[in-house]
C-alpha positions in Angstrom: -9.3 -11.3 -22.1 -8.1 -12.5 -25.0 -6.0 -9.2 -25.7 -4.1 -9.7 -22.2 -3.4 -13.4 -23.3 -2.2 -12.3 -26.8 0.2 -10.1 -25.1 1.5 -12.6 -22.8 2.1 -15.0 -25.7 4.1 -12.3 -27.5 6.3 -12.0 -24.4 6.6 -15.7 -24.0 7.8 -15.6 -27.6 10.3 -13.0 -27.5 11.8 -14.5 -24.4 12.4 -17.8 -26.3 15.1 -16.0 -28.4 17.3 -15.7 -25.4 19.3 -18.8 -24.2 20.5 -17.6 -20.8 19.1 -15.4 -18.0 21.6 -13.0 -18.2 20.5 -12.2 -21.7 16.9 -12.1 -20.3 17.9 -9.9 -17.6 19.3 -7.3 -20.3 16.1 -7.5 -22.1 14.2 -6.8 -19.0 16.5 -3.8 -18.5 15.7 -2.5 -22.0 12.3 -3.0 -21.4 12.3 -0.7 -18.6 13.7 2.0 -21.0 10.4 1.8 -22.8 8.4 2.3 -19.8 5.5 4.9 -19.7 6.7 7.1 -17.1 4.6 8.3 -14.1 4.1 12.0 -14.0 6.3 13.8 -11.3 3.3 14.7 -9.3 2.4 10.9 -8.8 6.0 10.2 -7.3 4.5 10.2 -3.6 4.2 7.9 -0.8 0.5 7.5 -1.9 1.6 5.8 -5.2 4.4 3.6 -3.8 3.9 0.0 -4.1 4.3 -1.5 -0.5 6.2 -4.7 -0.4 8.8 -3.9 -2.9 12.5 -3.7 -1.8 13.1 -0.9 -4.5 10.9 2.1 -4.6 8.2 1.8 -7.3 5.4 4.3 -8.3 2.3 3.1 -10.0 -0.6 5.5 -11.2 -3.6 4.1 -12.9 -5.7 6.3 -15.2 -9.2 5.5 -16.6 -10.0 6.3 -20.2 -13.4 5.0 -20.8 -13.6 1.6 -19.6 -10.0 0.8 -20.1 -7.1 1.3 -17.4 -3.8 2.9 -18.4 -0.7 2.5 -16.1 2.3 4.6 -15.9 5.0 3.9 -13.4 8.7 4.5 -12.6 11.2 2.8 -10.2 14.8 3.6 -8.8 16.1 0.1 -9.8 16.7 -0.9 -13.2 15.7 -4.5 -13.0 12.6 -3.5 -11.1 11.7 -0.8 -13.9 12.0 -3.6 -16.3 9.6 -5.8 -14.2 6.8 -3.3 -13.9 7.3 -2.4 -17.5 6.5 -6.0 -18.5 3.2 -6.0 -16.3 2.4 -2.6 -17.7 2.7 -4.1 -21.4 0.5 -7.0 -20.7 -2.2 -4.9 -18.5 -2.3 -1.3 -19.5 -5.0 -0.1 -22.0 -7.1 -3.3 -21.0 -10.8 -3.2 -19.4 -10.8 -2.8 -15.6 -12.8 -6.1 -15.0 -10.3 -8.1 -17.4 -7.3 -6.8 -15.2 -8.9 -7.7 -12.1 -9.5 -11.3 -13.2 -6.4 -11.9 -15.5 -4.2 -14.8 -15.1 -0.8 -13.8 -15.9 0.7 -16.9 -16.9 3.6 -15.4 -18.8 5.5 -14.8 -15.5 5.8 -18.8 -15.0 6.4 -19.6 -18.6 9.3 -17.2 -19.0 10.8 -18.4 -15.6 10.8 -15.0 -14.2 9.7 -15.7 -10.5 12.3 -18.7 -10.4 15.1 -16.1 -11.6 14.6 -13.4 -9.1 15.7 -13.1 -5.7 13.0 -13.8 -3.0 12.8 -10.0 -2.3 12.3 -9.4 -6.1 9.8 -11.9 -6.4 7.7 -10.5 -3.5 8.0 -7.1 -5.3 6.7 -8.6 -8.4 3.8 -10.2 -6.6 3.0 -6.8 -5.0 3.3 -5.0 -8.0 0.7 -7.5 -10.0 -1.6 -7.2 -6.7 -1.8 -3.6 -6.9 -2.5 -3.4 -10.6 -5.3 -6.0 -10.2 -6.5 -3.9 -7.3 -6.7 -1.0 -9.4 -8.9 -3.0 -12.1 -11.1 -4.5 -9.2 -11.8 -1.1 -7.7 -12.4 0.6 -10.9 -14.7 -2.2 -12.0 -16.7 -2.5 -8.8 -17.1 1.2 -8.2 -18.5 1.8 -11.8 -15.5 4.4 -12.7 -15.8 2.9 -16.2 -17.7 4.6 -18.7 -20.2 2.6 -20.7 
């Protein structure tokens, strides 16, 4: 679990450089530009995250015991938010993703600076990613 916490701590430190939320939003938008994009074949209803105001597609791919996420969104802020989550969770063990405590969201003040619909979307994205980890872990889809 320490890799997930290490990545969260890095994000918390990065966000400390910004004094106001307009700068933080700009940084989130920039992070969206680095998002590992989902393949076009996964941009279907099956991969849309329910509960998001924007359209967000998420795909999980198992490589050994690690889950790798790709995603896309039609909204730039939402694309940045899913990029934050992917940065923290992608490449981690399925079991660690399933039980991860993502404290960085509160530490950087993200949830309190989102509209209620975006905040719900954030929770839906996180829930879906943790569900992928839980299912992969419980079904023994991991090698090793």
